[in-house]
C-alpha angles and dihedrals in degrees: 000000000000114000118245096021119116118222116236092250091053089059095057098085091049093048091049092052092049091047093052092048092051092047093050091049092050093048091046091054091051092051099052092097118026114238115243130193093245121178099203128060108308110218097171107148093005101083130048122257122266106283131153145125111222143135120264127218091271091058092254123137110244137176135202088259090064089070097051109128091038130089104238129211106197120198133170117216144112137244096244091056107131101208129347098051098053091041091051094048091048088049092051092046091058090047092053091046089056090054091063115194090354088073090073086076092059135075131193110217110200108193114196118228088191104063092159091070104019106082119178091258093051091047092049094054092044102049095039090056085068106035137349090223091061120102124197117219131192139165143153118321089251093052092049093047092049092050094048090050091047088065095038095251130134142206138177135185114242122221112282126243127239092269092055097255121133140173129229120221111214142164114263105212120140113214120204119204126189125233091276093054096256116147106242113157138031113203136172132212089252094059114110121261089232092060093046092049090049095051094042091053089054093050093044093047094044093064112189098007100180 
């Protein structure tokens, strides 16, 4: 027998230990966020967690961590939006109404892509006209741009008219985050209320799902 060389049988205990460690690590990774039978686009693990530093519609600094414990519906828009923004907020209001008391565990975060015009006071009046569980958020242009890019959205200011008015083109995705701030669902304003209600019930009932 050559000195210093392990026989194949002598390697088995070591291989078993390594195998068990690898298996436990793989299973642990799979169990970080509980799988849910979602109907809409499942973005679990494909989008970053809810994280920002902005100003809410009461003029108070807030962060993503302030909304831990709530299921968050994040939407980018602006108060002068002529069509998609009011339609989307009205759509989400009906969805939350259909949830009944469960809706108290959810918040709509409406982030303005027009911080030059959307002051906290203007945002407060606007979002509360749709739903009392909606919160308007604003910040510096750099903060807003960074947050939109974080979730792979986009926006751009269109040329102004003679009276100084202008529109802002923006993506219209609705991002759903669970109570721990994990991105879970990507929705659109054209998605059915039934599907949104279904997925929100799962997120609200799942509690801390990570």
